C-alpha positions in Angstrom: 35.1 -12.0 0.4 34.4 -9.4 -2.3 31.4 -7.0 -2.2 28.2 -8.2 -4.0 26.6 -6.1 -6.7 23.4 -6.3 -4.7 23.5 -4.6 -1.5 21.8 -5.8 1.8 18.0 -6.0 1.3 15.9 -3.7 3.6 13.6 -5.3 6.1 10.5 -6.7 4.1 8.6 -8.2 7.0 4.9 -7.1 6.6 3.6 -5.0 9.3 0.0 -5.7 10.2 -2.3 -2.9 11.0 -5.9 -3.1 12.2 -8.1 -0.3 11.3 -11.8 0.6 11.8 -13.7 2.3 8.9 -17.1 3.8 8.6 -19.8 1.7 7.2 -19.9 3.9 4.0 -16.2 3.3 3.4 -16.6 -0.5 4.1 -19.3 -0.7 1.5 -17.2 1.3 -1.0 -14.3 -0.9 -0.5 -16.5 -3.9 -1.0 -17.9 -2.3 -4.4 -14.4 -1.6 -5.4 -13.3 -5.1 -4.9 -16.3 -6.2 -7.0 -15.4 -3.8 -9.9 -11.9 -5.1 -9.6 -13.0 -8.6 -9.9 -15.2 -7.6 -13.0 -12.3 -5.7 -14.6 -9.4 -8.0 -14.1 -11.0 -11.4 -13.6 -9.2 -11.9 -10.3 -10.5 -11.6 -6.9 -8.4 -9.7 -4.4 -9.0 -9.3 -0.6 -10.3 -5.9 0.4 -7.3 -5.8 2.7 -4.9 -6.3 -0.1 -6.6 -3.6 -2.2 -6.7 -1.1 0.5 -3.0 -1.7 1.3 -2.1 -0.9 -2.4 -4.5 2.2 -2.4 -2.7 3.7 0.7 0.7 2.9 -0.7 -0.3 4.6 -4.1 -1.5 7.6 -2.0 1.5 8.1 0.0 3.7 7.7 -3.0 1.7 10.4 -4.9 1.9 12.9 -2.0 4.7 15.2 -3.1 4.5 17.3 -0.1 4.8 14.2 2.2 7.9 13.1 0.0 9.6 16.5 0.4 9.1 16.5 4.1 10.3 13.0 4.5 13.3 13.5 2.6 14.3 16.6 4.9 13.6 14.5 8.0 15.7 11.5 6.9 18.9 13.6 6.1 
């Protein structure tokens, strides 16, 4: 059987994390969800928004990206 153009997909099983945040951060996330709903007309759960925020933060951290690239050689 020949090779496929698409390689084997990586594990895409979500990882569940449970975190505790300060009351102030909890309120800020709730307020953000309210603004998101106003702006986009779609309600998203705070957990989904927080996950997207964390992903964007990690992707934007160039120092972390350089370090990770070195570690994964």
